[in-house]
mmCIF file of the N, C-alpha and C atoms, coordinates in Angstrom:
data_MODEL
# 
_entry.id   MODEL 
# 
loop_
_atom_site.group_PDB 
_atom_site.id 
_atom_site.type_symbol 
_atom_site.label_atom_id 
_atom_site.label_alt_id 
_atom_site.label_comp_id 
_atom_site.label_asym_id 
_atom_site.label_entity_id 
_atom_site.label_seq_id 
_atom_site.pdbx_PDB_ins_code 
_atom_site.Cartn_x 
_atom_site.Cartn_y 
_atom_site.Cartn_z 
_atom_site.occupancy 
_atom_site.B_iso_or_equiv 
_atom_site.pdbx_formal_charge 
_atom_site.auth_seq_id 
_atom_site.auth_comp_id 
_atom_site.auth_asym_id 
_atom_site.auth_atom_id 
_atom_site.pdbx_PDB_model_num 
ATOM 1   N N  . MET A 1 1  ? 1.675  -1.230  -78.238 1.00 0.00 ? 1  MET A N  1 
ATOM 2   C CA . MET A 1 1  ? 3.053  -1.206  -78.713 1.00 0.00 ? 1  MET A CA 1 
ATOM 3   C C  . MET A 1 1  ? 3.399  -2.548  -79.342 1.00 0.00 ? 1  MET A C  1 
ATOM 4   N N  . MET A 1 2  ? 3.880  -2.507  -80.562 1.00 0.00 ? 2  MET A N  1 
ATOM 5   C CA . MET A 1 2  ? 4.243  -3.757  -81.235 1.00 0.00 ? 2  MET A CA 1 
ATOM 6   C C  . MET A 1 2  ? 5.651  -4.182  -80.842 1.00 0.00 ? 2  MET A C  1 
ATOM 7   N N  . LYS A 1 3  ? 5.779  -5.455  -80.643 1.00 0.00 ? 3  LYS A N  1 
ATOM 8   C CA . LYS A 1 3  ? 7.094  -5.993  -80.285 1.00 0.00 ? 3  LYS A CA 1 
ATOM 9   C C  . LYS A 1 3  ? 7.884  -6.225  -81.578 1.00 0.00 ? 3  LYS A C  1 
ATOM 10  N N  . LYS A 1 4  ? 9.093  -5.686  -81.610 1.00 0.00 ? 4  LYS A N  1 
ATOM 11  C CA . LYS A 1 4  ? 9.953  -5.845  -82.777 1.00 0.00 ? 4  LYS A CA 1 
ATOM 12  C C  . LYS A 1 4  ? 10.395 -7.295  -82.895 1.00 0.00 ? 4  LYS A C  1 
ATOM 13  N N  . GLU A 1 5  ? 10.370 -7.839  -84.105 1.00 0.00 ? 5  GLU A N  1 
ATOM 14  C CA . GLU A 1 5  ? 10.815 -9.226  -84.231 1.00 0.00 ? 5  GLU A CA 1 
ATOM 15  C C  . GLU A 1 5  ? 12.332 -9.299  -84.146 1.00 0.00 ? 5  GLU A C  1 
ATOM 16  N N  . ASN A 1 6  ? 12.798 -10.417 -83.618 1.00 0.00 ? 6  ASN A N  1 
ATOM 17  C CA . ASN A 1 6  ? 14.222 -10.593 -83.340 1.00 0.00 ? 6  ASN A CA 1 
ATOM 18  C C  . ASN A 1 6  ? 14.990 -10.923 -84.627 1.00 0.00 ? 6  ASN A C  1 
ATOM 19  N N  . PRO A 1 7  ? 15.918 -10.054 -85.034 1.00 0.00 ? 7  PRO A N  1 
ATOM 20  C CA . PRO A 1 7  ? 16.688 -10.321 -86.258 1.00 0.00 ? 7  PRO A CA 1 
ATOM 21  C C  . PRO A 1 7  ? 17.706 -11.456 -86.078 1.00 0.00 ? 7  PRO A C  1 
ATOM 22  N N  . ASN A 1 8  ? 17.992 -11.817 -84.815 1.00 0.00 ? 8  ASN A N  1 
ATOM 23  C CA . ASN A 1 8  ? 18.986 -12.859 -84.544 1.00 0.00 ? 8  ASN A CA 1 
ATOM 24  C C  . ASN A 1 8  ? 18.353 -14.204 -84.204 1.00 0.00 ? 8  ASN A C  1 
ATOM 25  N N  . GLN A 1 9  ? 17.057 -14.352 -84.472 1.00 0.00 ? 9  GLN A N  1 
ATOM 26  C CA . GLN A 1 9  ? 16.330 -15.558 -84.091 1.00 0.00 ? 9  GLN A CA 1 
ATOM 27  C C  . GLN A 1 9  ? 16.998 -16.828 -84.621 1.00 0.00 ? 9  GLN A C  1 
ATOM 28  N N  . VAL A 1 10 ? 17.308 -16.853 -85.913 1.00 0.00 ? 10 VAL A N  1 
ATOM 29  C CA . VAL A 1 10 ? 17.906 -18.041 -86.539 1.00 0.00 ? 10 VAL A CA 1 
ATOM 30  C C  . VAL A 1 10 ? 19.272 -18.328 -85.929 1.00 0.00 ? 10 VAL A C  1 
ATOM 31  N N  . LEU A 1 11 ? 20.054 -17.286 -85.751 1.00 0.00 ? 11 LEU A N  1 
ATOM 32  C CA . LEU A 1 11 ? 21.391 -17.433 -85.170 1.00 0.00 ? 11 LEU A CA 1 
ATOM 33  C C  . LEU A 1 11 ? 21.313 -17.963 -83.738 1.00 0.00 ? 11 LEU A C  1 
ATOM 34  N N  . GLU A 1 12 ? 20.370 -17.434 -82.970 1.00 0.00 ? 12 GLU A N  1 
ATOM 35  C CA . GLU A 1 12 ? 20.205 -17.886 -81.586 1.00 0.00 ? 12 GLU A CA 1 
ATOM 36  C C  . GLU A 1 12 ? 19.852 -19.367 -81.528 1.00 0.00 ? 12 GLU A C  1 
ATOM 37  N N  . GLU A 1 13 ? 18.949 -19.797 -82.414 1.00 0.00 ? 13 GLU A N  1 
ATOM 38  C CA . GLU A 1 13 ? 18.548 -21.205 -82.444 1.00 0.00 ? 13 GLU A CA 1 
ATOM 39  C C  . GLU A 1 13 ? 19.713 -22.093 -82.857 1.00 0.00 ? 13 GLU A C  1 
ATOM 40  N N  . LEU A 1 14 ? 20.509 -21.618 -83.810 1.00 0.00 ? 14 LEU A N  1 
ATOM 41  C CA . LEU A 1 14 ? 21.668 -22.370 -84.275 1.00 0.00 ? 14 LEU A CA 1 
ATOM 42  C C  . LEU A 1 14 ? 22.705 -22.520 -83.162 1.00 0.00 ? 14 LEU A C  1 
ATOM 43  N N  . ILE A 1 15 ? 22.972 -21.429 -82.460 1.00 0.00 ? 15 ILE A N  1 
ATOM 44  C CA . ILE A 1 15 ? 23.919 -21.453 -81.343 1.00 0.00 ? 15 ILE A CA 1 
ATOM 45  C C  . ILE A 1 15 ? 23.424 -22.421 -80.269 1.00 0.00 ? 15 ILE A C  1 
ATOM 46  N N  . GLN A 1 16 ? 22.128 -22.363 -79.968 1.00 0.00 ? 16 GLN A N  1 
ATOM 47  C CA . GLN A 1 16 ? 21.552 -23.249 -78.949 1.00 0.00 ? 16 GLN A CA 1 
ATOM 48  C C  . GLN A 1 16 ? 21.687 -24.710 -79.356 1.00 0.00 ? 16 GLN A C  1 
ATOM 49  N N  . SER A 1 17 ? 21.472 -25.005 -80.639 1.00 0.00 ? 17 SER A N  1 
ATOM 50  C CA . SER A 1 17 ? 21.563 -26.397 -81.093 1.00 0.00 ? 17 SER A CA 1 
ATOM 51  C C  . SER A 1 17 ? 23.002 -26.908 -81.027 1.00 0.00 ? 17 SER A C  1 
ATOM 52  N N  . ILE A 1 18 ? 23.971 -26.067 -81.398 1.00 0.00 ? 18 ILE A N  1 
ATOM 53  C CA . ILE A 1 18 ? 25.388 -26.458 -81.308 1.00 0.00 ? 18 ILE A CA 1 
ATOM 54  C C  . ILE A 1 18 ? 25.744 -26.691 -79.841 1.00 0.00 ? 18 ILE A C  1 
ATOM 55  N N  . PHE A 1 19 ? 25.282 -25.800 -78.977 1.00 0.00 ? 19 PHE A N  1 
ATOM 56  C CA . PHE A 1 19 ? 25.544 -25.891 -77.534 1.00 0.00 ? 19 PHE A CA 1 
ATOM 57  C C  . PHE A 1 19 ? 24.984 -27.200 -76.970 1.00 0.00 ? 19 PHE A C  1 
ATOM 58  N N  . ASP A 1 20 ? 23.758 -27.545 -77.386 1.00 0.00 ? 20 ASP A N  1 
ATOM 59  C CA . ASP A 1 20 ? 23.103 -28.762 -76.887 1.00 0.00 ? 20 ASP A CA 1 
ATOM 60  C C  . ASP A 1 20 ? 23.776 -30.021 -77.414 1.00 0.00 ? 20 ASP A C  1 
ATOM 61  N N  . VAL A 1 21 ? 24.137 -30.020 -78.685 1.00 0.00 ? 21 VAL A N  1 
ATOM 62  C CA . VAL A 1 21 ? 24.777 -31.193 -79.298 1.00 0.00 ? 21 VAL A CA 1 
ATOM 63  C C  . VAL A 1 21 ? 26.084 -31.545 -78.593 1.00 0.00 ? 21 VAL A C  1 
ATOM 64  N N  . HIS A 1 22 ? 26.795 -30.534 -78.147 1.00 0.00 ? 22 HIS A N  1 
ATOM 65  C CA . HIS A 1 22 ? 28.087 -30.760 -77.498 1.00 0.00 ? 22 HIS A CA 1 
ATOM 66  C C  . HIS A 1 22 ? 27.979 -30.773 -75.971 1.00 0.00 ? 22 HIS A C  1 
ATOM 67  N N  . ASN A 1 23 ? 26.815 -31.219 -75.488 1.00 0.00 ? 23 ASN A N  1 
ATOM 68  C CA . ASN A 1 23 ? 26.573 -31.410 -74.047 1.00 0.00 ? 23 ASN A CA 1 
ATOM 69  C C  . ASN A 1 23 ? 26.880 -30.165 -73.213 1.00 0.00 ? 23 ASN A C  1 
ATOM 70  N N  . GLU A 1 24 ? 26.605 -29.010 -73.785 1.00 0.00 ? 24 GLU A N  1 
ATOM 71  C CA . GLU A 1 24 ? 26.794 -27.720 -73.105 1.00 0.00 ? 24 GLU A CA 1 
ATOM 72  C C  . GLU A 1 24 ? 28.233 -27.489 -72.648 1.00 0.00 ? 24 GLU A C  1 
ATOM 73  N N  . ASN A 1 25 ? 29.181 -28.090 -73.376 1.00 0.00 ? 25 ASN A N  1 
ATOM 74  C CA . ASN A 1 25 ? 30.595 -27.928 -73.053 1.00 0.00 ? 25 ASN A CA 1 
ATOM 75  C C  . ASN A 1 25 ? 31.291 -26.871 -73.899 1.00 0.00 ? 25 ASN A C  1 
ATOM 76  N N  . TYR A 1 26 ? 30.589 -26.304 -74.880 1.00 0.00 ? 26 TYR A N  1 
ATOM 77  C CA . TYR A 1 26 ? 31.219 -25.335 -75.759 1.00 0.00 ? 26 TYR A CA 1 
ATOM 78  C C  . TYR A 1 26 ? 30.979 -23.919 -75.262 1.00 0.00 ? 26 TYR A C  1 
ATOM 79  N N  . GLY A 1 27 ? 32.045 -23.136 -75.227 1.00 0.00 ? 27 GLY A N  1 
ATOM 80  C CA . GLY A 1 27 ? 31.936 -21.720 -74.898 1.00 0.00 ? 27 GLY A CA 1 
ATOM 81  C C  . GLY A 1 27 ? 31.774 -20.931 -76.186 1.00 0.00 ? 27 GLY A C  1 
ATOM 82  N N  . TYR A 1 28 ? 31.788 -19.608 -76.066 1.00 0.00 ? 28 TYR A N  1 
ATOM 83  C CA . TYR A 1 28 ? 31.562 -18.779 -77.244 1.00 0.00 ? 28 TYR A CA 1 
ATOM 84  C C  . TYR A 1 28 ? 32.652 -18.953 -78.297 1.00 0.00 ? 28 TYR A C  1 
ATOM 85  N N  . ARG A 1 29 ? 33.888 -19.242 -77.871 1.00 0.00 ? 29 ARG A N  1 
ATOM 86  C CA . ARG A 1 29 ? 34.985 -19.383 -78.841 1.00 0.00 ? 29 ARG A CA 1 
ATOM 87  C C  . ARG A 1 29 ? 34.767 -20.585 -79.751 1.00 0.00 ? 29 ARG A C  1 
ATOM 88  N N  . ARG A 1 30 ? 34.445 -21.730 -79.142 1.00 0.00 ? 30 ARG A N  1 
ATOM 89  C CA . ARG A 1 30 ? 34.239 -22.943 -79.929 1.00 0.00 ? 30 ARG A CA 1 
ATOM 90  C C  . ARG A 1 30 ? 32.987 -22.837 -80.793 1.00 0.00 ? 30 ARG A C  1 
ATOM 91  N N  . ILE A 1 31 ? 31.950 -22.212 -80.252 1.00 0.00 ? 31 ILE A N  1 
ATOM 92  C CA . ILE A 1 31 ? 30.706 -22.033 -81.015 1.00 0.00 ? 31 ILE A CA 1 
ATOM 93  C C  . ILE A 1 31 ? 30.968 -21.124 -82.209 1.00 0.00 ? 31 ILE A C  1 
ATOM 94  N N  . HIS A 1 32 ? 31.740 -20.054 -81.979 1.00 0.00 ? 32 HIS A N  1 
ATOM 95  C CA . HIS A 1 32 ? 32.085 -19.140 -83.070 1.00 0.00 ? 32 HIS A CA 1 
ATOM 96  C C  . HIS A 1 32 ? 32.847 -19.884 -84.169 1.00 0.00 ? 32 HIS A C  1 
ATOM 97  N N  . LEU A 1 33 ? 33.773 -20.745 -83.753 1.00 0.00 ? 33 LEU A N  1 
ATOM 98  C CA . LEU A 1 33 ? 34.556 -21.530 -84.706 1.00 0.00 ? 33 LEU A CA 1 
ATOM 99  C C  . LEU A 1 33 ? 33.657 -22.492 -85.486 1.00 0.00 ? 33 LEU A C  1 
ATOM 100 N N  . GLU A 1 34 ? 32.734 -23.126 -84.788 1.00 0.00 ? 34 GLU A N  1 
ATOM 101 C CA . GLU A 1 34 ? 31.791 -24.059 -85.419 1.00 0.00 ? 34 GLU A CA 1 
ATOM 102 C C  . GLU A 1 34 ? 30.916 -23.335 -86.443 1.00 0.00 ? 34 GLU A C  1 
ATOM 103 N N  . LEU A 1 35 ? 30.443 -22.142 -86.094 1.00 0.00 ? 35 LEU A N  1 
ATOM 104 C CA . LEU A 1 35 ? 29.638 -21.340 -87.013 1.00 0.00 ? 35 LEU A CA 1 
ATOM 105 C C  . LEU A 1 35 ? 30.464 -20.972 -88.246 1.00 0.00 ? 35 LEU A C  1 
ATOM 106 N N  . LYS A 1 36 ? 31.742 -20.607 -88.012 1.00 0.00 ? 36 LYS A N  1 
ATOM 107 C CA . LYS A 1 36 ? 32.641 -20.243 -89.104 1.00 0.00 ? 36 LYS A CA 1 
ATOM 108 C C  . LYS A 1 36 ? 32.844 -21.433 -90.041 1.00 0.00 ? 36 LYS A C  1 
ATOM 109 N N  . ASN A 1 37 ? 33.011 -22.631 -89.442 1.00 0.00 ? 37 ASN A N  1 
ATOM 110 C CA . ASN A 1 37 ? 33.193 -23.836 -90.245 1.00 0.00 ? 37 ASN A CA 1 
ATOM 111 C C  . ASN A 1 37 ? 31.945 -24.181 -91.053 1.00 0.00 ? 37 ASN A C  1 
ATOM 112 N N  . ARG A 1 38 ? 30.788 -23.783 -90.545 1.00 0.00 ? 38 ARG A N  1 
ATOM 113 C CA . ARG A 1 38 ? 29.518 -24.035 -91.253 1.00 0.00 ? 38 ARG A CA 1 
ATOM 114 C C  . ARG A 1 38 ? 29.218 -22.952 -92.282 1.00 0.00 ? 38 ARG A C  1 
ATOM 115 N N  . GLY A 1 39 ? 30.090 -21.956 -92.383 1.00 0.00 ? 39 GLY A N  1 
ATOM 116 C CA . GLY A 1 39 ? 29.926 -20.934 -93.410 1.00 0.00 ? 39 GLY A CA 1 
ATOM 117 C C  . GLY A 1 39 ? 29.214 -19.672 -92.969 1.00 0.00 ? 39 GLY A C  1 
ATOM 118 N N  . TYR A 1 40 ? 28.984 -19.521 -91.669 1.00 0.00 ? 40 TYR A N  1 
ATOM 119 C CA . TYR A 1 40 ? 28.348 -18.301 -91.168 1.00 0.00 ? 40 TYR A CA 1 
ATOM 120 C C  . TYR A 1 40 ? 29.434 -17.316 -90.777 1.00 0.00 ? 40 TYR A C  1 
ATOM 121 N N  . LYS A 1 41 ? 29.247 -16.065 -91.200 1.00 0.00 ? 41 LYS A N  1 
ATOM 122 C CA . LYS A 1 41 ? 30.215 -15.036 -90.845 1.00 0.00 ? 41 LYS A CA 1 
ATOM 123 C C  . LYS A 1 41 ? 29.609 -14.183 -89.737 1.00 0.00 ? 41 LYS A C  1 
ATOM 124 N N  . VAL A 1 42 ? 30.025 -14.474 -88.499 1.00 0.00 ? 42 VAL A N  1 
ATOM 125 C CA . VAL A 1 42 ? 29.474 -13.789 -87.332 1.00 0.00 ? 42 VAL A CA 1 
ATOM 126 C C  . VAL A 1 42 ? 30.623 -13.343 -86.443 1.00 0.00 ? 42 VAL A C  1 
ATOM 127 N N  . ASN A 1 43 ? 30.517 -12.141 -85.918 1.00 0.00 ? 43 ASN A N  1 
ATOM 128 C CA . ASN A 1 43 ? 31.533 -11.629 -85.004 1.00 0.00 ? 43 ASN A CA 1 
ATOM 129 C C  . ASN A 1 43 ? 31.477 -12.407 -83.684 1.00 0.00 ? 43 ASN A C  1 
ATOM 130 N N  . HIS A 1 44 ? 32.643 -12.698 -83.108 1.00 0.00 ? 44 HIS A N  1 
ATOM 131 C CA . HIS A 1 44 ? 32.692 -13.465 -81.867 1.00 0.00 ? 44 HIS A CA 1 
ATOM 132 C C  . HIS A 1 44 ? 32.001 -12.735 -80.716 1.00 0.00 ? 44 HIS A C  1 
ATOM 133 N N  . LYS A 1 45 ? 32.011 -11.410 -80.778 1.00 0.00 ? 45 LYS A N  1 
ATOM 134 C CA . LYS A 1 45 ? 31.362 -10.628 -79.728 1.00 0.00 ? 45 LYS A CA 1 
ATOM 135 C C  . LYS A 1 45 ? 29.848 -10.809 -79.766 1.00 0.00 ? 45 LYS A C  1 
ATOM 136 N N  . LYS A 1 46 ? 29.317 -10.952 -80.971 1.00 0.00 ? 46 LYS A N  1 
ATOM 137 C CA . LYS A 1 46 ? 27.887 -11.173 -81.117 1.00 0.00 ? 46 LYS A CA 1 
ATOM 138 C C  . LYS A 1 46 ? 27.492 -12.538 -80.559 1.00 0.00 ? 46 LYS A C  1 
ATOM 139 N N  . VAL A 1 47 ? 28.324 -13.546 -80.829 1.00 0.00 ? 47 VAL A N  1 
ATOM 140 C CA . VAL A 1 47 ? 28.082 -14.885 -80.306 1.00 0.00 ? 47 VAL A CA 1 
ATOM 141 C C  . VAL A 1 47 ? 28.108 -14.826 -78.779 1.00 0.00 ? 47 VAL A C  1 
ATOM 142 N N  . GLN A 1 48 ? 29.081 -14.123 -78.242 1.00 0.00 ? 48 GLN A N  1 
ATOM 143 C CA . GLN A 1 48 ? 29.228 -13.990 -76.792 1.00 0.00 ? 48 GLN A CA 1 
ATOM 144 C C  . GLN A 1 48 ? 28.007 -13.298 -76.186 1.00 0.00 ? 48 GLN A C  1 
ATOM 145 N N  . ARG A 1 49 ? 27.538 -12.238 -76.848 1.00 0.00 ? 49 ARG A N  1 
ATOM 146 C CA . ARG A 1 49 ? 26.383 -11.480 -76.380 1.00 0.00 ? 49 ARG A CA 1 
ATOM 147 C C  . ARG A 1 49 ? 25.128 -12.345 -76.368 1.00 0.00 ? 49 ARG A C  1 
ATOM 148 N N  . ILE A 1 50 ? 24.931 -13.112 -77.443 1.00 0.00 ? 50 ILE A N  1 
ATOM 149 C CA . ILE A 1 50 ? 23.745 -13.972 -77.542 1.00 0.00 ? 50 ILE A CA 1 
ATOM 150 C C  . ILE A 1 50 ? 23.782 -15.057 -76.472 1.00 0.00 ? 50 ILE A C  1 
ATOM 151 N N  . MET A 1 51 ? 24.956 -15.626 -76.232 1.00 0.00 ? 51 MET A N  1 
ATOM 152 C CA . MET A 1 51 ? 25.069 -16.701 -75.255 1.00 0.00 ? 51 MET A CA 1 
ATOM 153 C C  . MET A 1 51 ? 24.896 -16.198 -73.820 1.00 0.00 ? 51 MET A C  1 
ATOM 154 N N  . LYS A 1 52 ? 25.178 -14.918 -73.613 1.00 0.00 ? 52 LYS A N  1 
ATOM 155 C CA . LYS A 1 52 ? 25.050 -14.332 -72.283 1.00 0.00 ? 52 LYS A CA 1 
ATOM 156 C C  . LYS A 1 52 ? 23.592 -14.275 -71.830 1.00 0.00 ? 52 LYS A C  1 
ATOM 157 N N  . ASN A 1 53 ? 22.668 -14.091 -72.773 1.00 0.00 ? 53 ASN A N  1 
ATOM 158 C CA . ASN A 1 53 ? 21.232 -13.974 -72.453 1.00 0.00 ? 53 ASN A CA 1 
ATOM 159 C C  . ASN A 1 53 ? 20.601 -15.294 -72.155 1.00 0.00 ? 53 ASN A C  1 
# 
């Protein structure tokens, strides 16, 4: 069985880097805002889902 590649890989890495840069003090709301400011259009629920894992 082949493992499907993760379509959110880049987004997950970006979220992790923002989280790390801000000393793990940012929740999904602030991360979503930061992504929006960087020009990424992502639903806040998706950010929340990714951060939950």
